[in-house]
Structure formats: structure tokens, C-alpha cells
mmCIF file as Biopython writes it, N, C-alpha, C and O atoms, coordinates in Angstrom:
data_model
#
loop_
_atom_site.group_PDB
_atom_site.id
_atom_site.type_symbol
_atom_site.label_atom_id
_atom_site.label_alt_id
_atom_site.label_comp_id
_atom_site.label_asym_id
_atom_site.label_entity_id
_atom_site.label_seq_id
_atom_site.pdbx_PDB_ins_code
_atom_site.Cartn_x
_atom_site.Cartn_y
_atom_site.Cartn_z
_atom_site.occupancy
_atom_site.B_iso_or_equiv
_atom_site.auth_seq_id
_atom_site.auth_asym_id
_atom_site.pdbx_PDB_model_num
ATOM 1   N N  . MET A ? 1  ? 126.812 -11.809 114.891 1.0 0.0 1  A 1 
ATOM 2   C CA . MET A ? 1  ? 126.873 -10.529 115.585 1.0 0.0 1  A 1 
ATOM 3   C C  . MET A ? 1  ? 126.737 -9.412  114.543 1.0 0.0 1  A 1 
ATOM 4   O O  . MET A ? 1  ? 127.412 -9.426  113.514 1.0 0.0 1  A 1 
ATOM 5   N N  . SER A ? 2  ? 125.859 -8.450  114.824 1.0 0.0 2  A 1 
ATOM 6   C CA . SER A ? 2  ? 125.655 -7.338  113.903 1.0 0.0 2  A 1 
ATOM 7   C C  . SER A ? 2  ? 126.828 -6.359  113.965 1.0 0.0 2  A 1 
ATOM 8   O O  . SER A ? 2  ? 127.640 -6.405  114.888 1.0 0.0 2  A 1 
ATOM 9   N N  . ASN A ? 3  ? 126.904 -5.486  112.984 1.0 0.0 3  A 1 
ATOM 10  C CA . ASN A ? 3  ? 127.956 -4.463  112.986 1.0 0.0 3  A 1 
ATOM 11  C C  . ASN A ? 3  ? 127.862 -3.583  114.217 1.0 0.0 3  A 1 
ATOM 12  O O  . ASN A ? 3  ? 128.882 -3.234  114.812 1.0 0.0 3  A 1 
ATOM 13  N N  . VAL A ? 4  ? 126.642 -3.219  114.606 1.0 0.0 4  A 1 
ATOM 14  C CA . VAL A ? 4  ? 126.460 -2.352  115.772 1.0 0.0 4  A 1 
ATOM 15  C C  . VAL A ? 4  ? 126.927 -3.061  117.035 1.0 0.0 4  A 1 
ATOM 16  O O  . VAL A ? 4  ? 127.619 -2.471  117.864 1.0 0.0 4  A 1 
ATOM 17  N N  . GLU A ? 5  ? 126.556 -4.309  117.179 1.0 0.0 5  A 1 
ATOM 18  C CA . GLU A ? 5  ? 126.995 -5.071  118.355 1.0 0.0 5  A 1 
ATOM 19  C C  . GLU A ? 5  ? 128.509 -5.199  118.386 1.0 0.0 5  A 1 
ATOM 20  O O  . GLU A ? 5  ? 129.128 -5.102  119.445 1.0 0.0 5  A 1 
ATOM 21  N N  . ASN A ? 6  ? 129.098 -5.417  117.226 1.0 0.0 6  A 1 
ATOM 22  C CA . ASN A ? 6  ? 130.552 -5.502  117.137 1.0 0.0 6  A 1 
ATOM 23  C C  . ASN A ? 6  ? 131.194 -4.175  117.551 1.0 0.0 6  A 1 
ATOM 24  O O  . ASN A ? 6  ? 132.173 -4.161  118.297 1.0 0.0 6  A 1 
ATOM 25  N N  . LEU A ? 7  ? 130.638 -3.066  117.066 1.0 0.0 7  A 1 
ATOM 26  C CA . LEU A ? 7  ? 131.165 -1.748  117.447 1.0 0.0 7  A 1 
ATOM 27  C C  . LEU A ? 7  ? 131.013 -1.502  118.944 1.0 0.0 7  A 1 
ATOM 28  O O  . LEU A ? 7  ? 131.934 -1.009  119.595 1.0 0.0 7  A 1 
ATOM 29  N N  . GLU A ? 8  ? 129.860 -1.846  119.478 1.0 0.0 8  A 1 
ATOM 30  C CA . GLU A ? 8  ? 129.637 -1.656  120.921 1.0 0.0 8  A 1 
ATOM 31  C C  . GLU A ? 8  ? 130.690 -2.402  121.727 1.0 0.0 8  A 1 
ATOM 32  O O  . GLU A ? 8  ? 131.259 -1.862  122.676 1.0 0.0 8  A 1 
ATOM 33  N N  . ARG A ? 9  ? 130.944 -3.640  121.343 1.0 0.0 9  A 1 
ATOM 34  C CA . ARG A ? 9  ? 131.940 -4.445  122.057 1.0 0.0 9  A 1 
ATOM 35  C C  . ARG A ? 9  ? 133.323 -3.814  121.954 1.0 0.0 9  A 1 
ATOM 36  O O  . ARG A ? 9  ? 134.068 -3.758  122.933 1.0 0.0 9  A 1 
ATOM 37  N N  . ARG A ? 10 ? 133.654 -3.343  120.761 1.0 0.0 10 A 1 
ATOM 38  C CA . ARG A ? 10 ? 134.982 -2.761  120.561 1.0 0.0 10 A 1 
ATOM 39  C C  . ARG A ? 10 ? 135.123 -1.418  121.268 1.0 0.0 10 A 1 
ATOM 40  O O  . ARG A ? 10 ? 136.199 -1.099  121.773 1.0 0.0 10 A 1 
ATOM 41  N N  . VAL A ? 11 ? 134.059 -0.631  121.312 1.0 0.0 11 A 1 
ATOM 42  C CA . VAL A ? 11 ? 134.115 0.668   121.998 1.0 0.0 11 A 1 
ATOM 43  C C  . VAL A ? 11 ? 134.383 0.460   123.483 1.0 0.0 11 A 1 
ATOM 44  O O  . VAL A ? 11 ? 135.119 1.233   124.096 1.0 0.0 11 A 1 
ATOM 45  N N  . LYS A ? 12 ? 133.800 -0.563  124.053 1.0 0.0 12 A 1 
ATOM 46  C CA . LYS A ? 12 ? 134.007 -0.844  125.480 1.0 0.0 12 A 1 
ATOM 47  C C  . LYS A ? 12 ? 135.461 -1.170  125.791 1.0 0.0 12 A 1 
ATOM 48  O O  . LYS A ? 12 ? 135.898 -1.029  126.934 1.0 0.0 12 A 1 
ATOM 49  N N  . ASP A ? 13 ? 136.211 -1.605  124.788 1.0 0.0 13 A 1 
ATOM 50  C CA . ASP A ? 13 ? 137.623 -1.958  124.984 1.0 0.0 13 A 1 
ATOM 51  C C  . ASP A ? 13 ? 138.576 -0.783  124.776 1.0 0.0 13 A 1 
ATOM 52  O O  . ASP A ? 13 ? 139.782 -0.926  124.978 1.0 0.0 13 A 1 
ATOM 53  N N  . LEU A ? 14 ? 138.051 0.377   124.375 1.0 0.0 14 A 1 
ATOM 54  C CA . LEU A ? 14 ? 138.915 1.531   124.112 1.0 0.0 14 A 1 
ATOM 55  C C  . LEU A ? 14 ? 139.433 2.142   125.401 1.0 0.0 14 A 1 
ATOM 56  O O  . LEU A ? 14 ? 138.769 2.112   126.438 1.0 0.0 14 A 1 
ATOM 57  N N  . SER A ? 15 ? 140.633 2.697   125.313 1.0 0.0 15 A 1 
ATOM 58  C CA . SER A ? 15 ? 141.172 3.467   126.437 1.0 0.0 15 A 1 
ATOM 59  C C  . SER A ? 15 ? 140.413 4.789   126.516 1.0 0.0 15 A 1 
ATOM 60  O O  . SER A ? 15 ? 139.741 5.163   125.554 1.0 0.0 15 A 1 
ATOM 61  N N  . PRO A ? 16 ? 140.504 5.504   127.634 1.0 0.0 16 A 1 
ATOM 62  C CA . PRO A ? 16 ? 139.831 6.806   127.727 1.0 0.0 16 A 1 
ATOM 63  C C  . PRO A ? 16 ? 140.257 7.771   126.613 1.0 0.0 16 A 1 
ATOM 64  O O  . PRO A ? 16 ? 139.432 8.528   126.101 1.0 0.0 16 A 1 
ATOM 65  N N  . GLU A ? 17 ? 141.527 7.744   126.243 1.0 0.0 17 A 1 
ATOM 66  C CA . GLU A ? 17 ? 142.015 8.625   125.185 1.0 0.0 17 A 1 
ATOM 67  C C  . GLU A ? 17 ? 141.427 8.233   123.837 1.0 0.0 17 A 1 
ATOM 68  O O  . GLU A ? 17 ? 141.014 9.090   123.055 1.0 0.0 17 A 1 
ATOM 69  N N  . GLU A ? 18 ? 141.393 6.933   123.573 1.0 0.0 18 A 1 
ATOM 70  C CA . GLU A ? 18 ? 140.824 6.452   122.318 1.0 0.0 18 A 1 
ATOM 71  C C  . GLU A ? 18 ? 139.318 6.739   122.254 1.0 0.0 18 A 1 
ATOM 72  O O  . GLU A ? 18 ? 138.789 7.087   121.198 1.0 0.0 18 A 1 
ATOM 73  N N  . LEU A ? 19 ? 138.653 6.593   123.370 1.0 0.0 19 A 1 
ATOM 74  C CA . LEU A ? 19 ? 137.227 6.877   123.419 1.0 0.0 19 A 1 
ATOM 75  C C  . LEU A ? 19 ? 136.965 8.353   123.129 1.0 0.0 19 A 1 
ATOM 76  O O  . LEU A ? 19 ? 136.043 8.683   122.383 1.0 0.0 19 A 1 
ATOM 77  N N  . ALA A ? 20 ? 137.765 9.238   123.710 1.0 0.0 20 A 1 
ATOM 78  C CA . ALA A ? 20 ? 137.613 10.677  123.463 1.0 0.0 20 A 1 
ATOM 79  C C  . ALA A ? 20 ? 137.857 10.998  121.994 1.0 0.0 20 A 1 
ATOM 80  O O  . ALA A ? 20 ? 137.117 11.781  121.399 1.0 0.0 20 A 1 
ATOM 81  N N  . ALA A ? 21 ? 138.888 10.399  121.409 1.0 0.0 21 A 1 
ATOM 82  C CA . ALA A ? 21 ? 139.193 10.640  119.998 1.0 0.0 21 A 1 
ATOM 83  C C  . ALA A ? 21 ? 138.073 10.107  119.103 1.0 0.0 21 A 1 
ATOM 84  O O  . ALA A ? 21 ? 137.699 10.758  118.128 1.0 0.0 21 A 1 
ATOM 85  N N  . SER A ? 22 ? 137.544 8.947   119.424 1.0 0.0 22 A 1 
ATOM 86  C CA . SER A ? 22 ? 136.480 8.387   118.596 1.0 0.0 22 A 1 
ATOM 87  C C  . SER A ? 22 ? 135.191 9.193   118.744 1.0 0.0 22 A 1 
ATOM 88  O O  . SER A ? 22 ? 134.434 9.335   117.783 1.0 0.0 22 A 1 
ATOM 89  N N  . ARG A ? 23 ? 134.940 9.715   119.932 1.0 0.0 23 A 1 
ATOM 90  C CA . ARG A ? 23 ? 133.758 10.564  120.146 1.0 0.0 23 A 1 
ATOM 91  C C  . ARG A ? 23 ? 133.871 11.827  119.296 1.0 0.0 23 A 1 
ATOM 92  O O  . ARG A ? 23 ? 132.904 12.242  118.657 1.0 0.0 23 A 1 
ATOM 93  N N  . LYS A ? 24 ? 135.049 12.431  119.293 1.0 0.0 24 A 1 
ATOM 94  C CA . LYS A ? 24 ? 135.276 13.640  118.497 1.0 0.0 24 A 1 
ATOM 95  C C  . LYS A ? 24 ? 135.080 13.341  117.011 1.0 0.0 24 A 1 
ATOM 96  O O  . LYS A ? 24 ? 134.441 14.113  116.297 1.0 0.0 24 A 1 
ATOM 97  N N  . TRP A ? 25 ? 135.634 12.216  116.549 1.0 0.0 25 A 1 
ATOM 98  C CA . TRP A ? 25 ? 135.491 11.839  115.147 1.0 0.0 25 A 1 
ATOM 99  C C  . TRP A ? 25 ? 134.022 11.595  114.806 1.0 0.0 25 A 1 
ATOM 100 O O  . TRP A ? 25 ? 133.538 12.070  113.779 1.0 0.0 25 A 1 
ATOM 101 N N  . PHE A ? 26 ? 133.299 10.847  115.672 1.0 0.0 26 A 1 
ATOM 102 C CA . PHE A ? 26 ? 131.925 10.503  115.373 1.0 0.0 26 A 1 
ATOM 103 C C  . PHE A ? 26 ? 131.045 11.744  115.300 1.0 0.0 26 A 1 
ATOM 104 O O  . PHE A ? 26 ? 130.204 11.851  114.407 1.0 0.0 26 A 1 
ATOM 105 N N  . LEU A ? 27 ? 131.223 12.677  116.218 1.0 0.0 27 A 1 
ATOM 106 C CA . LEU A ? 27 ? 130.434 13.910  116.189 1.0 0.0 27 A 1 
ATOM 107 C C  . LEU A ? 27 ? 130.686 14.696  114.912 1.0 0.0 27 A 1 
ATOM 108 O O  . LEU A ? 27 ? 129.752 15.218  114.304 1.0 0.0 27 A 1 
ATOM 109 N N  . SER A ? 28 ? 131.937 14.779  114.510 1.0 0.0 28 A 1 
ATOM 110 C CA . SER A ? 28 ? 132.284 15.474  113.268 1.0 0.0 28 A 1 
ATOM 111 C C  . SER A ? 28 ? 131.657 14.771  112.070 1.0 0.0 28 A 1 
ATOM 112 O O  . SER A ? 28 ? 131.096 15.421  111.187 1.0 0.0 28 A 1 
ATOM 113 N N  . TYR A ? 29 ? 131.750 13.468  112.040 1.0 0.0 29 A 1 
ATOM 114 C CA . TYR A ? 29 ? 131.179 12.687  110.939 1.0 0.0 29 A 1 
ATOM 115 C C  . TYR A ? 29 ? 129.656 12.825  110.915 1.0 0.0 29 A 1 
ATOM 116 O O  . TYR A ? 29 ? 129.069 12.999  109.846 1.0 0.0 29 A 1 
ATOM 117 N N  . ASP A ? 30 ? 129.022 12.752  112.065 1.0 0.0 30 A 1 
ATOM 118 C CA . ASP A ? 30 ? 127.577 12.856  112.158 1.0 0.0 30 A 1 
ATOM 119 C C  . ASP A ? 30 ? 127.091 14.206  111.629 1.0 0.0 30 A 1 
ATOM 120 O O  . ASP A ? 30 ? 126.108 14.261  110.890 1.0 0.0 30 A 1 
ATOM 121 N N  . TRP A ? 31 ? 127.768 15.293  111.999 1.0 0.0 31 A 1 
ATOM 122 C CA . TRP A ? 31 ? 127.391 16.618  111.502 1.0 0.0 31 A 1 
ATOM 123 C C  . TRP A ? 31 ? 127.602 16.725  110.000 1.0 0.0 31 A 1 
ATOM 124 O O  . TRP A ? 31 ? 126.809 17.360  109.306 1.0 0.0 31 A 1 
ATOM 125 N N  . GLU A ? 32 ? 128.673 16.107  109.489 1.0 0.0 32 A 1 
ATOM 126 C CA . GLU A ? 32 ? 128.938 16.147  108.044 1.0 0.0 32 A 1 
ATOM 127 C C  . GLU A ? 32 ? 127.803 15.455  107.278 1.0 0.0 32 A 1 
ATOM 128 O O  . GLU A ? 32 ? 127.332 15.964  106.261 1.0 0.0 32 A 1 
ATOM 129 N N  . VAL A ? 33 ? 127.375 14.304  107.769 1.0 0.0 33 A 1 
ATOM 130 C CA . VAL A ? 33 ? 126.267 13.583  107.137 1.0 0.0 33 A 1 
ATOM 131 C C  . VAL A ? 33 ? 124.999 14.423  107.215 1.0 0.0 33 A 1 
ATOM 132 O O  . VAL A ? 33 ? 124.263 14.534  106.234 1.0 0.0 33 A 1 
ATOM 133 N N  . TRP A ? 34 ? 124.743 15.013  108.376 1.0 0.0 34 A 1 
ATOM 134 C CA . TRP A ? 34 ? 123.549 15.826  108.574 1.0 0.0 34 A 1 
ATOM 135 C C  . TRP A ? 34 ? 123.549 17.028  107.638 1.0 0.0 34 A 1 
ATOM 136 O O  . TRP A ? 34 ? 122.498 17.404  107.120 1.0 0.0 34 A 1 
ATOM 137 N N  . ASP A ? 35 ? 124.711 17.635  107.416 1.0 0.0 35 A 1 
ATOM 138 C CA . ASP A ? 35 ? 124.815 18.791  106.524 1.0 0.0 35 A 1 
ATOM 139 C C  . ASP A ? 35 ? 124.396 18.461  105.097 1.0 0.0 35 A 1 
ATOM 140 O O  . ASP A ? 35 ? 123.878 19.326  104.391 1.0 0.0 35 A 1 
ATOM 141 N N  . HIS A ? 36 ? 124.611 17.237  104.670 1.0 0.0 36 A 1 
ATOM 142 C CA . HIS A ? 36 ? 124.285 16.849  103.295 1.0 0.0 36 A 1 
ATOM 143 C C  . HIS A ? 36 ? 122.850 16.337  103.144 1.0 0.0 36 A 1 
ATOM 144 O O  . HIS A ? 36 ? 122.380 16.150  102.022 1.0 0.0 36 A 1 
ATOM 145 N N  . GLN A ? 37 ? 122.158 16.112  104.247 1.0 0.0 37 A 1 
ATOM 146 C CA . GLN A ? 37 ? 120.809 15.564  104.178 1.0 0.0 37 A 1 
ATOM 147 C C  . GLN A ? 37 ? 119.832 16.444  103.399 1.0 0.0 37 A 1 
ATOM 148 O O  . GLN A ? 37 ? 119.072 15.917  102.586 1.0 0.0 37 A 1 
ATOM 149 N N  . PRO A ? 38 ? 119.819 17.774  103.614 1.0 0.0 38 A 1 
ATOM 150 C CA . PRO A ? 38 ? 118.880 18.592  102.829 1.0 0.0 38 A 1 
ATOM 151 C C  . PRO A ? 38 ? 119.098 18.477  101.318 1.0 0.0 38 A 1 
ATOM 152 O O  . PRO A ? 38 ? 118.136 18.460  100.551 1.0 0.0 38 A 1 
ATOM 153 N N  . GLU A ? 39 ? 120.348 18.400  100.896 1.0 0.0 39 A 1 
ATOM 154 C CA . GLU A ? 39 ? 120.634 18.247  99.471  1.0 0.0 39 A 1 
ATOM 155 C C  . GLU A ? 39 ? 120.055 16.935  98.949  1.0 0.0 39 A 1 
ATOM 156 O O  . GLU A ? 39 ? 119.466 16.892  97.869  1.0 0.0 39 A 1 
ATOM 157 N N  . GLN A ? 40 ? 120.226 15.878  99.717  1.0 0.0 40 A 1 
ATOM 158 C CA . GLN A ? 40 ? 119.710 14.570  99.306  1.0 0.0 40 A 1 
ATOM 159 C C  . GLN A ? 40 ? 118.181 14.584  99.279  1.0 0.0 40 A 1 
ATOM 160 O O  . GLN A ? 40 ? 117.568 13.966  98.408  1.0 0.0 40 A 1 
ATOM 161 N N  . ASP A ? 41 ? 117.571 15.281  100.224 1.0 0.0 41 A 1 
ATOM 162 C CA . ASP A ? 41 ? 116.112 15.377  100.244 1.0 0.0 41 A 1 
ATOM 163 C C  . ASP A ? 41 ? 115.589 16.101  99.005  1.0 0.0 41 A 1 
ATOM 164 O O  . ASP A ? 41 ? 114.575 15.703  98.433  1.0 0.0 41 A 1 
ATOM 165 N N  . VAL A ? 42 ? 116.277 17.160  98.594  1.0 0.0 42 A 1 
ATOM 166 C CA . VAL A ? 42 ? 115.859 17.914  97.406  1.0 0.0 42 A 1 
ATOM 167 C C  . VAL A ? 42 ? 115.960 17.032  96.167  1.0 0.0 42 A 1 
ATOM 168 O O  . VAL A ? 42 ? 115.042 17.005  95.347  1.0 0.0 42 A 1 
ATOM 169 N N  . VAL A ? 43 ? 117.055 16.323  96.031  1.0 0.0 43 A 1 
ATOM 170 C CA . VAL A ? 43 ? 117.238 15.440  94.877  1.0 0.0 43 A 1 
ATOM 171 C C  . VAL A ? 43 ? 116.144 14.366  94.853  1.0 0.0 43 A 1 
ATOM 172 O O  . VAL A ? 43 ? 115.670 13.983  93.784  1.0 0.0 43 A 1 
ATOM 173 N N  . ALA A ? 44 ? 115.749 13.887  96.030  1.0 0.0 44 A 1 
ATOM 174 C CA . ALA A ? 44 ? 114.721 12.846  96.125  1.0 0.0 44 A 1 
ATOM 175 C C  . ALA A ? 44 ? 113.304 13.418  95.991  1.0 0.0 44 A 1 
ATOM 176 O O  . ALA A ? 44 ? 112.335 12.661  95.928  1.0 0.0 44 A 1 
ATOM 177 N N  . GLY A ? 45 ? 113.182 14.747  95.948  1.0 0.0 45 A 1 
ATOM 178 C CA . GLY A ? 45 ? 111.876 15.373  95.786  1.0 0.0 45 A 1 
ATOM 179 C C  . GLY A ? 45 ? 111.054 15.461  97.058  1.0 0.0 45 A 1 
ATOM 180 O O  . GLY A ? 45 ? 109.854 15.726  96.991  1.0 0.0 45 A 1 
ATOM 181 N N  . LYS A ? 46 ? 111.663 15.247  98.214  1.0 0.0 46 A 1 
ATOM 182 C CA . LYS A ? 46 ? 110.916 15.247  99.468  1.0 0.0 46 A 1 
ATOM 183 C C  . LYS A ? 46 ? 110.263 16.586  99.815  1.0 0.0 46 A 1 
ATOM 184 O O  . LYS A ? 46 ? 109.143 16.588  100.324 1.0 0.0 46 A 1 
ATOM 185 N N  . PRO A ? 47 ? 110.917 17.727  99.561  1.0 0.0 47 A 1 
ATOM 186 C CA . PRO A ? 47 ? 110.257 18.978  99.959  1.0 0.0 47 A 1 
ATOM 187 C C  . PRO A ? 47 ? 109.164 19.440  98.999  1.0 0.0 47 A 1 
ATOM 188 O O  . PRO A ? 47 ? 108.457 20.401  99.303  1.0 0.0 47 A 1 
ATOM 189 N N  . ASP A ? 48 ? 109.009 18.794  97.868  1.0 0.0 48 A 1 
ATOM 190 C CA . ASP A ? 48 ? 108.033 19.243  96.875  1.0 0.0 48 A 1 
ATOM 191 C C  . ASP A ? 48 ? 106.612 19.365  97.426  1.0 0.0 48 A 1 
ATOM 192 O O  . ASP A ? 48 ? 105.974 20.392  97.192  1.0 0.0 48 A 1 
ATOM 193 N N  . PRO A ? 49 ? 106.088 18.376  98.141  1.0 0.0 49 A 1 
ATOM 194 C CA . PRO A ? 49 ? 104.722 18.530  98.668  1.0 0.0 49 A 1 
ATOM 195 C C  . PRO A ? 49 ? 104.582 19.718  99.625  1.0 0.0 49 A 1 
ATOM 196 O O  . PRO A ? 49 ? 103.557 20.400  99.620  1.0 0.0 49 A 1 
ATOM 197 N N  . LEU A ? 50 ? 105.590 19.964  100.431 1.0 0.0 50 A 1 
ATOM 198 C CA . LEU A ? 50 ? 105.552 21.112  101.345 1.0 0.0 50 A 1 
ATOM 199 C C  . LEU A ? 50 ? 105.616 22.425  100.581 1.0 0.0 50 A 1 
ATOM 200 O O  . LEU A ? 50 ? 104.896 23.370  100.902 1.0 0.0 50 A 1 
ATOM 201 N N  . ALA A ? 51 ? 106.471 22.485  99.577  1.0 0.0 51 A 1 
ATOM 202 C CA . ALA A ? 51 ? 106.574 23.700  98.767  1.0 0.0 51 A 1 
ATOM 203 C C  . ALA A ? 51 ? 105.275 23.949  98.017  1.0 0.0 51 A 1 
ATOM 204 O O  . ALA A ? 51 ? 104.811 25.086  97.932  1.0 0.0 51 A 1 
ATOM 205 N N  . ASP A ? 52 ? 104.688 22.886  97.472  1.0 0.0 52 A 1 
ATOM 206 C CA . ASP A ? 52 ? 103.416 23.036  96.758  1.0 0.0 52 A 1 
ATOM 207 C C  . ASP A ? 52 ? 102.327 23.581  97.678  1.0 0.0 52 A 1 
ATOM 208 O O  . ASP A ? 52 ? 101.567 24.467  97.286  1.0 0.0 52 A 1 
ATOM 209 N N  . LYS A ? 53 ? 102.250 23.056  98.896  1.0 0.0 53 A 1 
ATOM 210 C CA . LYS A ? 53 ? 101.257 23.528  99.853  1.0 0.0 53 A 1 
ATOM 211 C C  . LYS A ? 53 ? 101.507 24.993  100.208 1.0 0.0 53 A 1 
ATOM 212 O O  . LYS A ? 53 ? 100.568 25.785  100.283 1.0 0.0 53 A 1 
ATOM 213 N N  . ALA A ? 54 ? 102.760 25.347  100.424 1.0 0.0 54 A 1 
ATOM 214 C CA . ALA A ? 54 ? 103.092 26.731  100.756 1.0 0.0 54 A 1 
ATOM 215 C C  . ALA A ? 54 ? 102.687 27.675  99.627  1.0 0.0 54 A 1 
ATOM 216 O O  . ALA A ? 54 ? 102.150 28.754  99.881  1.0 0.0 54 A 1 
ATOM 217 N N  . LEU A ? 55 ? 102.941 27.277  98.390  1.0 0.0 55 A 1 
ATOM 218 C CA . LEU A ? 55 ? 102.570 28.118  97.250  1.0 0.0 55 A 1 
ATOM 219 C C  . LEU A ? 55 ? 101.050 28.230  97.116  1.0 0.0 55 A 1 
ATOM 220 O O  . LEU A ? 55 ? 100.534 29.306  96.813  1.0 0.0 55 A 1 
ATOM 221 N N  . ARG A ? 56 ? 100.331 27.126  97.339  1.0 0.0 56 A 1 
ATOM 222 C CA . ARG A ? 56 ? 98.861  27.174  97.294  1.0 0.0 56 A 1 
ATOM 223 C C  . ARG A ? 56 ? 98.319  28.082  98.394  1.0 0.0 56 A 1 
ATOM 224 O O  . ARG A ? 56 ? 97.424  28.891  98.149  1.0 0.0 56 A 1 
ATOM 225 N N  . ASP A ? 57 ? 98.861  27.948  99.609  1.0 0.0 57 A 1 
ATOM 226 C CA . ASP A ? 57 ? 98.418  28.791  100.719 1.0 0.0 57 A 1 
ATOM 227 C C  . ASP A ? 57 ? 98.689  30.261  100.432 1.0 0.0 57 A 1 
ATOM 228 O O  . ASP A ? 57 ? 97.850  31.116  100.715 1.0 0.0 57 A 1 
ATOM 229 N N  . HIS A ? 58 ? 99.843  30.554  99.878  1.0 0.0 58 A 1 
ATOM 230 C CA . HIS A ? 58 ? 100.193 31.932  99.556  1.0 0.0 58 A 1 
ATOM 231 C C  . HIS A ? 58 ? 99.234  32.489  98.506  1.0 0.0 58 A 1 
ATOM 232 O O  . HIS A ? 58 ? 98.744  33.610  98.640  1.0 0.0 58 A 1 
ATOM 233 N N  . ALA A ? 59 ? 98.972  31.717  97.479  1.0 0.0 59 A 1 
ATOM 234 C CA . ALA A ? 59 ? 98.062  32.160  96.412  1.0 0.0 59 A 1 
ATOM 235 C C  . ALA A ? 59 ? 96.650  32.379  96.957  1.0 0.0 59 A 1 
ATOM 236 O O  . ALA A ? 59 ? 95.911  33.214  96.437  1.0 0.0 59 A 1 
ATOM 237 N N  . ALA A ? 60 ? 96.273  31.637  97.996  1.0 0.0 60 A 1 
ATOM 238 C CA . ALA A ? 60 ? 94.945  31.767  98.589  1.0 0.0 60 A 1 
ATOM 239 C C  . ALA A ? 60 ? 94.914  32.846  99.664  1.0 0.0 60 A 1 
ATOM 240 O O  . ALA A ? 60 ? 93.891  33.045  100.319 1.0 0.0 60 A 1 
ATOM 241 N N  . GLY A ? 61 ? 96.042  33.548  99.845  1.0 0.0 61 A 1 
ATOM 242 C CA . GLY A ? 61 ? 96.090  34.628  100.833 1.0 0.0 61 A 1 
ATOM 243 C C  . GLY A ? 61 ? 96.277  34.148  102.261 1.0 0.0 61 A 1 
ATOM 244 O O  . GLY A ? 61 ? 96.085  34.915  103.205 1.0 0.0 61 A 1 
ATOM 245 N N  . LYS A ? 62 ? 96.643  32.903  102.426 1.0 0.0 62 A 1 
ATOM 246 C CA . LYS A ? 62 ? 96.854  32.339  103.769 1.0 0.0 62 A 1 
ATOM 247 C C  . LYS A ? 62 ? 98.313  32.511  104.174 1.0 0.0 62 A 1 
ATOM 248 O O  . LYS A ? 62 ? 99.088  31.555  104.176 1.0 0.0 62 A 1 
ATOM 249 N N  . PHE A ? 63 ? 98.669  33.730  104.512 1.0 0.0 63 A 1 
ATOM 250 C CA . PHE A ? 63 ? 100.042 34.002  104.956 1.0 0.0 63 A 1 
ATOM 251 C C  . PHE A ? 63 ? 100.033 35.221  105.844 1.0 0.0 63 A 1 
ATOM 252 O O  . PHE A ? 63 ? 99.070  35.987  105.870 1.0 0.0 63 A 1 
ATOM 253 N N  . THR A ? 64 ? 101.124 35.392  106.573 1.0 0.0 64 A 1 
ATOM 254 C CA . THR A ? 64 ? 101.273 36.545  107.458 1.0 0.0 64 A 1 
ATOM 255 C C  . THR A ? 64 ? 102.465 37.358  107.001 1.0 0.0 64 A 1 
ATOM 256 O O  . THR A ? 64 ? 103.561 36.819  106.844 1.0 0.0 64 A 1 
ATOM 257 N N  . LYS A ? 65 ? 102.266 38.649  106.787 1.0 0.0 65 A 1 
ATOM 258 C CA . LYS A ? 65 ? 103.371 39.523  106.420 1.0 0.0 65 A 1 
ATOM 259 C C  . LYS A ? 65 ? 104.227 39.790  107.645 1.0 0.0 65 A 1 
ATOM 260 O O  . LYS A ? 65 ? 103.715 39.932  108.755 1.0 0.0 65 A 1 
ATOM 261 N N  . PHE A ? 66 ? 105.513 39.857  107.438 1.0 0.0 66 A 1 
ATOM 262 C CA . PHE A ? 66 ? 106.427 40.181  108.533 1.0 0.0 66 A 1 
ATOM 263 C C  . PHE A ? 66 ? 106.584 41.664  108.659 1.0 0.0 66 A 1 
ATOM 264 O O  . PHE A ? 66 ? 107.317 42.135  109.528 1.0 0.0 66 A 1 
#
């Protein structure tokens, strides 16, 4: 049985109060992980190709002034 299947089985056994508490915890945890994703992407160099393209487009005059 996978970890996810094990969690699914255990979640089904929770009381309504426990389910509400676990939902609150999971949402908080999920947002915390999401908040750190951009930092991890920068360290991994993921935005570099997009930044390079933006700089090339800007240098070529392909931009709109606000």
C-alpha cells in the first residue's frame, strides 16, 4: 500500500472534528510549501530563460510602456 493510499484510508476514519483540524493543517502546510517554491526555482535557475528572453525583448524595443 502506498503512502497516499494509507493516508486516504486513515482520513476516512477521522471524526468530523479531526477531519476539520487536518484540513486546516493541510491548507496551512500547502500554502507554506507554495510560498517557498519561487525561492527554490531561483536557486535551480528556472526563471533564467524567461528573464533572458525578457531582457532580449526589451533591448529589441519589444515592450509596452505603462
